[in-house]
C-alpha positions in Angstrom: -9.8 21.5 5.7 -7.6 20.5 8.4 -3.9 20.0 7.8 -2.3 17.5 10.3 0.8 17.6 11.8 4.5 15.5 11.4 5.9 14.4 14.1 9.8 13.2 14.3 8.9 9.2 14.2 10.5 6.9 17.0 12.9 4.0 15.8 10.3 1.6 16.4 7.7 3.8 14.9 9.7 4.0 11.9 10.4 0.4 12.5 6.7 -0.5 11.6 5.6 -2.4 8.8 5.1 -0.2 5.4 1.9 -1.9 3.5 0.3 -0.3 1.2 -3.5 1.9 0.0 -6.3 0.3 0.2 -10.2 1.9 -1.4 -13.0 1.0 1.0 -16.1 2.0 1.3 -18.8 1.9 4.0 -21.1 3.0 5.9 -21.6 4.1 9.6 -24.5 5.8 11.4 -25.6 4.5 14.7 -24.3 4.8 18.8 -23.8 0.5 18.5 -20.2 0.3 17.3 -20.1 -3.7 17.7 -20.5 -4.2 14.0 -18.7 -1.5 12.5 -16.3 -4.0 10.7 -18.7 -4.6 8.4 -16.8 -3.0 5.5 -16.3 -3.9 1.3 -13.3 -3.2 -0.1 -14.6 -1.0 -3.0 -11.1 -0.4 -4.5 -7.0 0.3 -4.1 -4.1 2.2 -5.2 -0.6 2.9 -3.9 0.0 -0.5 -2.2 3.0 -1.5 -1.2 5.0 -4.4 0.9 5.2 -7.6 -1.1 6.3 -10.5 0.6 6.0 -13.2 -2.5 5.3 -13.6 -6.0 4.8 -16.1 -8.6 5.5 -15.7 -12.4 3.5 -17.8 -14.7 3.1 -17.2 -18.8 3.0 -13.6 -19.2 1.8 -12.7 -15.5 4.0 -12.1 -12.2 1.4 -12.4 -9.1 2.4 -10.9 -5.8 1.2 -11.1 -2.7 0.7 -7.6 -0.9 -0.9 -6.8 2.8 -3.9 -6.1 0.9 -4.3 -9.2 -1.5 -3.0 -9.6 -4.4 -1.7 -7.6 -7.7 -0.8 -9.1 -10.7 1.7 -7.4 -13.2 2.4 -7.7 -16.9 5.7 -9.7 -17.5 6.0 -10.3 -21.0 8.4 -7.3 -20.7 10.6 -7.8 -18.2 12.3 -4.4 -18.0 9.0 -2.9 -18.3 7.6 -4.6 -15.5 3.9 -3.0 -15.2 0.5 -3.3 -13.1 -2.5 -4.6 -14.3 -4.8 -5.4 -11.4 -5.4 -6.3 -7.9 -7.4 -8.0 -6.1 -8.3 -6.7 -2.7 -9.3 -8.7 0.7 -9.1 -8.5 4.4 -6.6 -10.1 5.8 -2.5 -9.6 5.2 -1.4 -11.4 2.5 1.7 -13.2 2.6 2.9 -15.9 0.9 1.1 -17.0 -2.3 1.0 -20.4 -5.0 -0.9 -20.0 -8.7 -2.5 -23.2 -10.0 -4.7 -23.2 -13.3 -7.0 -20.0 -12.9 -6.4 -19.8 -9.3 -4.1 -18.1 -7.0 -3.9 -19.4 -3.3 -3.0 -16.7 -0.6 -1.9 -17.0 3.1 -3.6 -14.2 4.2 -2.4 -14.1 7.9 -5.0 -13.7 10.5 -7.9 -14.1 7.9 -6.6 -17.4 6.3 -6.8 -18.7 3.5 -8.0 -16.8 0.5 -9.0 -18.0 -3.2 -8.7 -16.1 -5.9 -10.0 -15.8 -9.7 -7.2 -15.2 -11.9 -8.7 -16.9 -15.2 -8.8 -13.0 -16.1 -5.7 -11.8 -15.1 -6.9 -8.1 -16.0 -9.6 -9.2 -13.4 -9.0 -11.0 -10.5 -11.3 -11.4 -8.3 -11.9 -13.1 -4.6 -14.0 -16.3 -4.4 -14.0 -16.7 -1.0 -11.5 -16.9 2.3 -11.8 -19.6 4.7 -10.5 -18.9 8.5 -7.7 -20.8 9.5 -6.4 -21.7 12.9 -3.0 -19.5 13.5 -1.3 -17.0 11.3 -1.2 -18.4 7.7 2.0 -17.8 6.7 2.9 -19.6 3.4 0.7 -22.2 1.0 1.4 -24.4 -1.8 -0.9 -26.4 -4.1 -1.1 -30.1 -5.1 -3.6 -32.4 -6.2 -6.5 -30.4 -5.3 -5.3 -29.6 -1.8 -3.9 -26.2 -0.5 -1.4 -26.9 2.1 -0.4 -24.3 4.7 1.9 -23.2 6.8 0.7 -20.9 9.7 2.2 -19.6 12.9 2.6 -21.4 16.0 -0.1 -24.2 14.2 2.1 -25.7 12.2 0.9 -27.6 8.9 -3.1 -27.4 8.0 -4.3 -29.2 5.2 -7.3 -27.7 3.1 -9.4 -29.3 0.1 -10.1 -26.7 -2.4 -10.9 -29.3 -4.7 -13.8 -27.1 -5.2 -12.7 -23.6 -4.6 -16.1 -22.4 -4.1 -16.3 -24.1 -1.0 -13.3 -25.4 0.5 -12.5 -27.5 3.6 -10.6 -28.5 6.3 -9.4 -32.3 6.4 -6.4 -32.2 8.3 -3.5 -31.0 10.4 -0.3 -31.4 12.4 1.4 -29.4 15.3 4.9 -28.8 14.3 7.3 -28.2 17.0 8.2 -24.1 16.1 6.5 -21.3 14.8 5.7 -23.0 10.9 6.9 -20.3 8.6 7.6 -21.6 4.7 6.3 -24.7 3.1 6.7 -27.2 0.2 5.5 -30.3 -1.2 6.2 -32.9 -3.7 4.9 -36.3 -4.3 3.6 -37.0 -1.3 5.9 -34.9 0.8 5.8 -31.8 2.7 8.5 -29.7 4.6 7.8 -27.3 6.8 10.3 -24.1 7.3 9.6 -24.1 11.2 11.2 -21.0 12.5 13.2 -21.8 15.1 13.3 -25.7 15.0 14.5 -26.4 12.2 12.8 -27.7 8.9 10.0 -30.6 9.3 9.1 -33.7 6.9 5.8 -34.9 6.8 4.0 -37.8 5.2 0.5 -36.2 3.2 -0.4 -39.6 1.3 -3.7 -39.6 3.3 -4.3 -35.7 3.7 -6.5 -36.1 6.5 -4.2 -38.0 8.6 -0.5 -36.5 8.1 2.3 -38.0 10.3 6.1 -36.7 10.5 8.6 -38.1 8.7 12.0 -36.3 10.6 13.2 -33.0 11.6 16.5 -31.4 10.1 18.4 -28.8 11.7 19.4 -25.2 10.7 20.7 -22.2 12.8 18.6 -19.8 14.3 15.4 -19.3 12.6 14.4 -21.0 9.3 11.9 -18.7 7.1 11.7 -21.2 3.5 12.0 -24.8 2.7 12.2 -25.6 -0.9 11.8 -29.6 -2.1 13.6 -30.3 -5.6 14.2 -34.1 -6.5 15.7 -35.7 -3.9 17.0 -33.0 -2.4 15.4 -30.0 0.5 16.9 -26.9 0.6 16.4 -25.1 3.7 16.9 -20.7 4.2 17.9 -19.4 7.7 18.2 -16.1 9.0 19.5 -14.3 12.2 22.7 -16.5 13.6 26.3 -15.9 12.2 25.7 -19.7 10.8 22.9 -18.3 8.8 22.3 -20.0 4.7 21.4 -22.0 2.6 21.5 -25.9 4.1 20.9 -28.6 2.2 19.5 -31.8 3.0 19.6 -35.6 1.0 16.0 -36.6 1.4 15.5 -39.7 -0.9 14.6 -41.4 2.2 12.6 -38.8 4.0 12.9 -40.6 7.2 16.4 -40.5 7.9 17.6 -37.0 5.8 21.5 -36.5 5.1 23.0 -32.9 5.5 24.9 -32.3 2.4 26.1 -28.7 2.5 25.7 -25.3 3.1 26.3 -22.0 1.9 26.5 -19.4 4.5 25.2 -16.0 4.2 25.8 -13.1 6.7 22.4 -11.4 7.2 20.6 -14.4 6.2 18.2 -15.9 3.7 14.2 -15.4 2.9 13.1 -17.1 0.2 14.9 -20.1 -2.1 14.7 -21.3 -5.7 15.5 -24.0 -7.8 16.4 -24.0 -11.1 18.8 -26.7 -12.8 21.9 -26.9 -10.7 21.8 -23.4 -9.7 20.1 -21.7 -6.5 18.7 -18.5 -6.6 18.6 -16.7 -2.8 16.7 -14.0 -1.6 19.2 -12.7 0.6 17.5 -10.7 3.4 18.9 -7.3 3.5 21.1 -7.6 0.3 19.5 -8.9 -2.6 20.2 -11.7 -5.0 23.1 -14.7 -4.7 23.1 -17.6 -7.4 24.8 -20.4 -6.4 25.8 -23.4 -8.0 24.3 -26.3 -6.3 25.5 -29.3 -9.0 27.8 -30.6 -6.2 26.0 -29.8 -3.1 28.6 -31.2 -0.4 30.5 -28.0 -2.1 28.4 -25.2 -3.4 29.4 -22.3 -5.4 28.2 -18.7 -5.4 28.4 -17.5 -9.2 27.4 -13.9 -8.6 25.4 -11.8 -7.0 23.1 -8.6 -7.3 22.8 -5.6 -4.5 19.4 -4.4 -3.8 19.8 -0.8 -4.3 16.7 -0.3 -2.6 16.1 -0.3 1.9 13.4 -3.2 1.2 13.7 -6.6 2.5 14.3 -9.3 -0.4 12.1 -11.1 0.5 10.4 -13.6 -2.3 12.6 -15.3 -5.7 10.9 -16.6 -9.0 13.0 -17.9 -11.1 11.3 -18.6 -14.8 13.5 -19.3 -17.6 16.9 -16.9 -18.0 14.9 -14.1 -15.3 14.7 -14.2 -11.8 12.0 -12.0 -9.6 12.4 -10.7 -6.2 9.5 -9.1 -3.9 11.0 -6.4 -1.6 8.6 -6.0 1.3 8.0 -7.0 5.0 6.8 -9.9 6.5 4.5 -10.1 9.7 7.1 -11.1 13.0 9.8 -9.1 11.6 9.7 -5.5 10.6 12.4 -3.4 8.9 12.4 0.2 7.7 11.3 -0.3 3.9 10.6 2.6 1.4 11.4 1.6 -1.4 10.1 -1.9 -1.9 9.0 -3.8 -4.8 9.8 -6.3 -7.8 12.8 -6.7 -9.5 14.0 -8.3 -13.0 17.0 -9.9 -12.5 18.8 -11.0 -15.9 20.5 -14.5 -14.9 21.1 -15.9 -18.8 24.8 -16.1 -17.3 25.0 -17.3 -13.9 28.4 -15.6 -13.8 27.1 -12.0 -14.2 23.7 -11.4 -13.4 21.8 -7.6 -13.6 19.3 -5.9 -13.1 16.7 -6.1 -16.3 13.7 -4.3 -15.2 11.9 -3.1 -12.1 9.0 -1.9 -10.8 8.9 -0.1 -7.1 5.9 0.0 -5.0 4.6 2.9 -3.1 6.2 3.6 0.8 4.1 4.5 2.9 1.7 6.7 2.5 2.0 9.9 5.6 -0.4 12.2 4.0 -3.2 13.2 1.3 -4.6 15.8 -0.5 -7.4 16.5 -3.0 -7.7 18.5 -5.5 -11.4 17.3 -8.2 -11.2 13.8 -8.4 -7.9 13.5 -7.9 -5.6 12.7 -5.0 -2.1 13.4 -4.2 -0.4 11.5 -1.5 2.9 12.0 0.0 4.8 8.4 1.0 8.1 8.8 3.0 9.8 7.9 -0.3 11.9 10.6 -2.6 8.8 11.0 -4.2 5.0 11.9 -4.3 2.1 10.1 -5.8 -1.3 11.0 -8.1 -4.0 8.8 -8.5 -7.4 9.5 -9.9 -10.4 8.5 -7.9 -13.3 9.7 -10.0 -14.6 6.3 -9.4 -13.0 5.0 -5.9 -14.2 1.6 -7.3 -10.5 2.1 -9.6 -8.4 4.3 -8.6 -6.5 5.2 -11.7 -2.4 5.0 -10.9 -1.4 8.4 -12.3 2.0 9.4 -11.6 4.7 9.4 -9.3 7.2 12.7 -9.0 10.4 12.6 -8.0 10.8 14.9 -5.0 14.3 16.9 -5.8 17.3 17.2 -3.4 16.0 15.1 -0.6 15.0 11.7 0.2 11.7 11.7 1.4 8.1 13.5 1.5 6.3 13.8 4.5 3.1 16.5 4.1 1.5 17.6 0.9 -0.7 20.1 -0.3 -2.4 21.2 -3.1 -4.1 24.4 -4.5 -4.4 24.7 -8.0 -1.8 23.9 -10.4 0.1 24.3 -7.1 1.2 21.0 -5.2 3.9 21.5 -2.1 5.6 18.8 -0.1 7.2 18.8 3.1 10.7 16.6 2.7 12.3 16.9 6.2 14.5 20.6 5.7 11.7 22.5 4.1 9.7 22.5 1.4 9.5 21.5 -2.9 7.0 23.4 -5.1 5.6 21.6 -8.2 3.5 22.1 -11.0 0.6 20.0 -11.8 -0.6 21.4 -14.9 0.4 18.4 -16.4 -0.6 15.6 -13.9 1.4 12.7 -15.6 4.4 15.0 -14.9 4.8 17.4 -12.5 7.6 19.8 -12.7 9.7 21.2 -9.8 9.3 24.9 -9.5 11.2 25.5 -6.3 12.8 24.7 -3.2 12.9 26.3 0.4 14.7 25.8 3.5 13.6 26.3 6.9 16.1 23.8 8.0 13.8 22.0 10.3 11.3 19.0 10.0 8.2 21.7 8.6 5.5 19.4 10.7 2.3 21.5 8.9 1.7 23.8 6.5 -1.6 25.0 4.4 -1.8 26.4 0.9 -4.6 29.1 0.7 -5.3 32.4 -1.7 -2.2 32.2 -3.2 0.1 32.0 0.3 1.3 29.9 1.8 1.3 29.5 5.7 4.3 27.5 7.2 6.1 26.8 10.8 10.4 27.8 10.4 10.8 26.5 14.3 9.4 29.1 16.3 7.9 31.0 14.1 4.6 31.2 12.1 5.3 32.8 8.8 3.4 33.4 5.4 4.8 33.4 1.9 3.2 34.5 -1.5 3.4 31.6 -3.9 2.4 33.8 -7.0 6.3 34.9 -8.6 7.7 30.6 -8.2 10.6 30.1 -8.5 11.3 32.9 -6.8 10.6 32.6 -3.0 8.7 35.8 -1.6 8.1 35.6 2.3 5.9 38.2 3.5 5.6 38.0 7.4 6.2 36.5 10.4 5.6 35.9 14.4 6.8 34.2 17.2 5.5 31.1 18.9 6.4 29.6 22.5 7.5 26.6 21.1 7.8 24.8 18.2 4.9 25.0 15.5 3.2 21.9 15.4 -0.2 22.1 12.8 -2.4 24.4 12.1 -6.3 25.2 10.1 -6.4 28.4 8.5 -9.5 30.1 7.8 -8.9 33.6 6.8 -8.6 35.6 7.9 -7.4 33.7 11.0 -4.8 31.0 11.4 -5.6 29.0 14.6 -2.8 27.2 15.7 -1.0 24.9 18.1 2.4 25.2 18.8 3.1 22.3 21.3 2.1 24.5 24.0 -0.3 26.4 23.2 -3.9 27.3 21.3 -2.9 30.4 19.1 -5.2 32.2 17.2 -3.6 33.9 15.1 -4.7 37.3 12.5 -3.8 36.8 9.0 -5.7 39.8 7.2 -1.9 41.6 7.0 -0.2 38.9 5.7 2.8 41.2 6.5 2.2 41.3 9.5 0.4 38.2 11.2 -0.3 38.9 15.0 -1.6 36.7 18.1 -4.5 38.0 18.9 -5.6 34.7 21.4 -3.5 32.4 23.2 -3.9 29.9 26.0 -2.0 27.4 27.3 -3.0 24.0 26.8 -1.9 19.8 25.5 -3.2 19.9 22.0 -3.1 17.4 18.9 -5.0 19.2 16.5 -7.2 21.8 15.1 -10.2 22.0 13.3 -12.5 24.9 12.2 -15.8 24.5 11.0 -18.2 27.1 10.7 -18.1 29.6 13.6 -16.3 26.7 16.1 -13.2 25.3 16.3 -12.8 21.6 17.2 -9.5 21.1 19.4 -8.2 17.3 19.8 -6.8 16.8 23.0 -5.4 13.8 24.3 -6.7 13.9 28.1 -10.4 15.5 27.1 -11.3 13.9 24.1 -12.8 16.7 22.1 -13.1 20.4 23.0 -15.5 23.3 21.5 -14.5 26.4 20.9 -17.0 28.8 19.9 -14.9 31.6 17.8 -17.1 33.8 16.3 -14.9 36.1 18.0 -11.8 35.1 17.4 -10.1 37.3 20.0 -12.3 35.7 22.3 -12.7 32.2 22.4 -15.4 30.6 24.6 -15.7 26.8 25.4 -19.2 25.6 24.9 -18.8 21.9 24.9 -16.4 18.3 24.4 -17.3 15.3 23.4 -15.5 12.0 24.8 -13.9 9.3 22.7 -15.8 5.8 22.7 -12.1 4.5 22.4 -8.4 5.4 22.3 -7.1 9.1 22.3 -8.0 11.3 19.0 -5.2 12.8 16.7 -6.3 14.4 14.0 -9.4 15.8 12.4 -11.3 17.1 9.4 -15.2 17.9 9.1 -17.5 17.9 6.4 -21.9 19.1 6.6 -22.1 18.2 10.5 -19.7 15.2 10.7 -16.3 15.3 12.4 -13.9 12.5 11.1 -11.5 11.9 14.2 -8.5 9.7 13.7 -7.1 7.7 17.0 -3.5 6.5 15.5 -3.6 2.5 16.4 -7.7 2.8 17.5 -8.9 3.6 14.1 -11.2 6.1 13.2 -14.4 7.6 14.9 -17.0 9.7 13.5 -19.2 11.8 15.6 -21.8 13.8 15.2 -21.1 17.8 15.4 -24.8 19.4 14.7 -24.6 20.5 18.2 -22.0 21.7 19.0 -22.4 22.0 22.5 -22.9 18.5 22.6 -20.5 16.6 19.8 -21.5 12.6 19.9 -19.9 9.9 19.0 -21.6 7.6 16.3 -19.5 4.8 15.2 -15.6 3.6 15.1 -13.7 1.7 12.6 -10.4 -0.5 13.7 -8.3 0.3 10.3 -5.6 -2.0 9.6 -2.5 0.1 10.8 -2.1 3.6 12.6 -4.7 6.3 11.6 -2.7 9.2 11.3 -4.3 12.1 9.1 -7.8 12.6 7.6 -8.8 14.6 5.2 -13.0 14.9 3.7 -13.8 16.0 0.3 -17.4 15.8 -1.3 -18.4 13.5 2.1 -16.3 11.0 1.7 -13.3 10.6 4.3 -9.6 9.7 3.3 -7.4 7.8 6.1 -3.9 7.5 5.5 -3.6 5.1 8.5 0.3 4.2 7.6 -0.5 0.7 6.3 -3.0 2.2 3.3 -5.2 4.8 2.3 -8.6 4.0 2.8 -11.5 5.5 1.6 -14.7 6.1 3.7 -18.5 7.6 3.2 -20.9 8.0 6.0 -24.4 7.5 5.2 -26.6 8.9 8.2 -29.6 7.0 7.2 -27.9 3.3 7.7 -27.0 1.3 10.1 -23.6 0.3 11.4 -22.5 -2.6 8.8 -25.2 -1.5 6.2 -22.8 -1.6 3.3 -23.3 0.7 0.0 -21.6 -0.3 -3.0 -20.1 2.9 -4.6 -21.5 3.1 -8.1 -20.2 1.5 -11.3 -20.6 4.1 -14.1 -19.6 2.8 -17.8 -16.9 5.4 -18.0 -13.8 5.2 -19.6 -10.4 6.8 -17.6 -7.4 8.8 -18.8 -4.9 6.4 -20.6 -1.7 6.2 -18.9 0.9 7.1 -19.7 0.0 10.2 -21.5 1.8 11.1 -23.4 3.5 7.4 -24.0 5.8 6.1 -26.6 5.2 2.7 -28.0 2.8 1.0 -25.0 -0.1 2.6 -22.4 -2.8 1.5 -20.7 -6.7 1.8 -20.5 -8.6 1.9 -18.0 -12.4 2.1 -17.9 -15.5 1.2 -15.8 -18.0 -1.4 -16.9 -21.5 -0.7 -15.4 -23.0 -4.1 -16.8 -21.5 -7.2 -18.4 -22.0 -7.4 -22.0 -20.7 -7.6 -25.3 -17.5 -4.9 -25.1 -16.0 -3.1 -27.9 -13.0 -0.5 -27.5 -11.0 0.5 -30.7 -8.3 3.1 -32.0 -9.1 5.5 -34.3 -6.6 8.7 -36.1 -7.7 12.1 -36.3 -9.3 11.1 -39.8 -11.3 8.7 -38.3 -9.7 5.9 -39.5 -9.7 2.5 -37.1 -6.2 1.8 -36.2 -6.5 -0.7 -33.7 -8.9 -3.1 -32.2 -8.2 -3.8 -28.5 -11.4 -5.5 -27.7 -14.4 -6.8 -29.5 -15.6 -9.6 -26.3 -18.1 -9.9 -24.1 -16.6 -8.7 -20.5 -18.0 -8.9 -16.9 -18.9 -5.8 -14.9 -16.3 -4.3 -13.1 -13.1 -2.3 -13.5 -10.8 -3.7 -16.6 -7.5 -2.5 -18.0 -6.3 -3.0 -21.5 -3.2 -2.1 -23.5 -2.2 -0.7 -26.6 1.4 -1.7 -28.2 1.5 1.3 -31.1 4.3 -0.6 -32.7 4.3 1.0 -36.1 1.7 3.7 -35.6 3.4 6.9 -36.1 3.4 9.6 -33.9 0.5 11.5 -33.2 -3.3 12.5 -31.8 -5.8 9.3 -31.4 -8.8 8.6 -30.2 -10.1 4.8 -28.1 -13.5 4.7 -28.2 -15.0 2.3 -25.6 -18.2 1.2 -26.6 -21.8 -1.1 -24.9 -24.5 -1.4 -26.5 -26.2 2.1 -26.4 -23.3 3.7 -24.3 -19.9 5.2 -25.8 -17.3 7.0 -23.9 -14.1 8.2 -26.1 -11.0 9.9 -24.9 -8.3 11.4 -26.5 -4.4 10.0 -26.1 -0.9 11.5 -27.8 1.6 9.3 -29.3 5.3 10.7 -28.9 7.7 8.8 -30.4 
């Protein structure tokens, strides 16, 4: 295993878009990389960065940069994720009509998702659209799209399985938001204000008129005879109200200012609910549109940018995240439910935080542990990559971020920017904080191995024992030329990069580690594989050392990158996986270490930083997501191999639980499926399902109201197949 470094990010890097965690499967094995983009999304977890949402009935449909998530909003104080549908592109705005979600999917165009079963949404189709698709609204069989620099685009979706373009109209600015009512479309047109368009004949739209709003308009809302325009990035930014009873001659009525700007608005009755950029929710009484009055506001405690708003009866739902053209530090995005029963006294009713930016990953058995630049770390069950199951989110003690993570046995260690935090993970649903250790620097890399922890403390390489936690037992250390950077430990030697040199350190005596070889060079990462050490360099690609004699290593070969610059590495079998930041990942055949051969590349969505290979699957943290890839030497690039869909029931979450829990399971095939709950005497307590279900991942919620605390069994049955799991109810 190769542990990779953490580099203090530049301001620009920290302002990069925070996305999600996506699980994919791809088979690569050819020197022709032209079709390396052939990839199949098979599951996902740890998403974040949701710019829009809509609530219909008991479910909230949220756009994310990798598709949509569905939340159970039947109890707004306890929002829970129930499903997701991943699709290539970048989810921006969405609209829900009947059984379908229409997703403005960035560079991918328009995606249509069947949500007739909210627990198992499926992508029907994705249609390419000119420009970057920012927002979408549905009316009478048509999808009206706001596309960046290509204005309004109109798609006939009367048959969701076969959408087709029918018309469009170039606007004056960068179309950002859209609304439609009674044959009139309003476009939030960026720096050009807003435009009203006649779409009585969708194949021949024409402009009625434009209205002005300061600097940048993000959203529009048509309500009766009024148009509400949201603007930002100007001292006069805010909400502007127009009378559009005559759309050819709109009349300005009034406005309310916002120092940071308004990104979205939803109108319900006499009130406008404003997603107020960095501050949260503002409630405006617009019964007198020439004199709108703020009745209350709610400060968003998170640093995420409030982008989406949806008012439903007495609850307003807000989404945090990032939009395409404006990137902000966005570590604590999510969904918030705000009570508006009394518009003069609003308060947060419930929330569901998203997962920040996944920065590192560690694997133990079928569990994935992720650090995410948040004051917590995440755990998911990836025993079936088609349907990863979220297990827990554990808070980080004493500091506000997690950057690096490693696990060994029942111990997880997280670097938090000023040192390390130690957690017991015997109960993965509730990790226990054991100890803290301060080094007073960023602790860029560390590794757990054999009950010891190898780490950096400034200019020193150090070793501690983890056997007696919470007591910290430091053992020995040795000086480096410069700050420690990255390492790979293969006892009895540690292969260490300090920013200026490659160092080989004898760690046989943990109280006296000492350097046995050092060579000055510019190195980014190291990976020990057998008798060979693979070194990622910014200039020369991959260098290979024979380290069968670690005291006197010899350069024996090198490999040239097909593109980009090697950044971090890990190996499995005779393959070396290399991340290349903005250039994605690359796979080398290292069966002949003298001549590593580049086989294939894949350009991931974000910036590929870290990779860890576990049982043939490569887990790549690329800032925007955690992506899982497989490699099959018998197939050509672009030949897609689905991960097997086995019949299986996964551990419920949470467990133990109080009153409600979710049971996730996988069906190998479609058919009548039963899910029943039994007590320890074999008596049936509840029937959660007895119906025909489609093949694939499924989720069912058990509301255990009126059921006594104790041990219960969930039995899943389909045909001749059955599986049972234990659950603990604690009240």
